[in-house]
C-alpha positions in Angstrom: -16.8 5.7 -13.1 -17.0 5.6 -9.3 -15.0 8.0 -7.4 -13.7 5.4 -4.7 -12.8 2.9 -7.5 -11.0 5.7 -9.4 -9.2 6.9 -6.3 -8.0 3.5 -5.4 -6.9 2.6 -8.7 -4.8 6.0 -8.8 -3.1 5.3 -5.7 -2.1 1.9 -6.9 -0.7 3.1 -10.4 1.0 6.0 -8.6 2.6 3.1 -6.1 3.6 1.1 -9.4 5.0 4.2 -11.0 7.1 4.8 -7.6 8.1 1.1 -7.8 9.5 1.4 -11.6 11.2 4.9 -10.6 13.0 3.1 -7.9 14.0 0.2 -10.0 15.6 2.6 -12.5 17.2 4.7 -9.8 19.1 1.5 -8.3 20.4 0.7 -11.7 21.7 4.3 -12.3 23.1 4.2 -8.9 24.8 1.1 -9.5 26.0 0.5 -5.8 24.6 -1.9 -3.4 24.6 0.6 -0.5 22.3 3.0 -2.5 20.2 0.3 -3.9 19.6 -0.8 -0.4 18.7 2.7 0.7 16.2 3.1 -2.2 14.8 -0.5 -1.3 14.5 0.7 2.3 12.4 3.5 1.2 10.2 1.3 -0.7 9.4 -0.6 2.3 7.6 2.4 3.7 5.9 3.1 0.6 4.1 -0.2 0.1 2.4 -0.5 3.6 1.0 3.0 3.3 -0.5 2.7 0.1 -2.1 -0.5 1.2 -3.4 1.1 4.4 -4.8 3.9 2.5 -6.5 2.1 -0.5 -7.9 -0.3 2.1 -9.4 2.6 4.1 -10.7 4.3 1.1 -12.3 1.0 0.0 -13.9 0.4 3.6 -15.0 4.1 3.8 -16.7 3.3 0.4 -18.5 0.2 1.5 -19.0 0.9 5.2 -22.8 1.5 4.9 -23.4 -2.1 3.3 -21.4 -3.7 5.9 -22.4 -5.2 9.3 -20.4 -4.2 12.3 -19.2 -7.7 12.5 -18.0 -8.1 9.0 -16.3 -4.6 9.6 -14.5 -5.8 12.3 -13.3 -8.9 10.7 -12.0 -6.7 7.8 -10.1 -4.8 10.4 -8.9 -7.5 12.3 -7.5 -8.8 9.2 -5.8 -5.5 8.0 -4.1 -5.5 11.5 -3.0 -9.3 11.0 -1.3 -7.9 7.6 0.5 -4.9 9.4 1.9 -7.3 12.4 3.1 -9.8 9.7 5.1 -6.9 8.0 6.5 -5.2 10.9 7.6 -8.7 12.5 10.0 -9.6 9.9 
């Protein structure tokens, strides 16, 4: 199995596990204030996993892409982050 694909999949599995743990934690804490705190923490994890997974994938295919295509991918990722930050 390709190491890059395995790493990307592992990060996504870890991210999904964190989401499930956070949901269980919200249920156990049983207050809106604490659930919002847990949710705010998750808002940091999601984009970080997206950026890390995308970076690993781009490193894996960088030698196969032209500079133009690589630039478009970087612009797309930047647009995603601008959209996430500018709620």
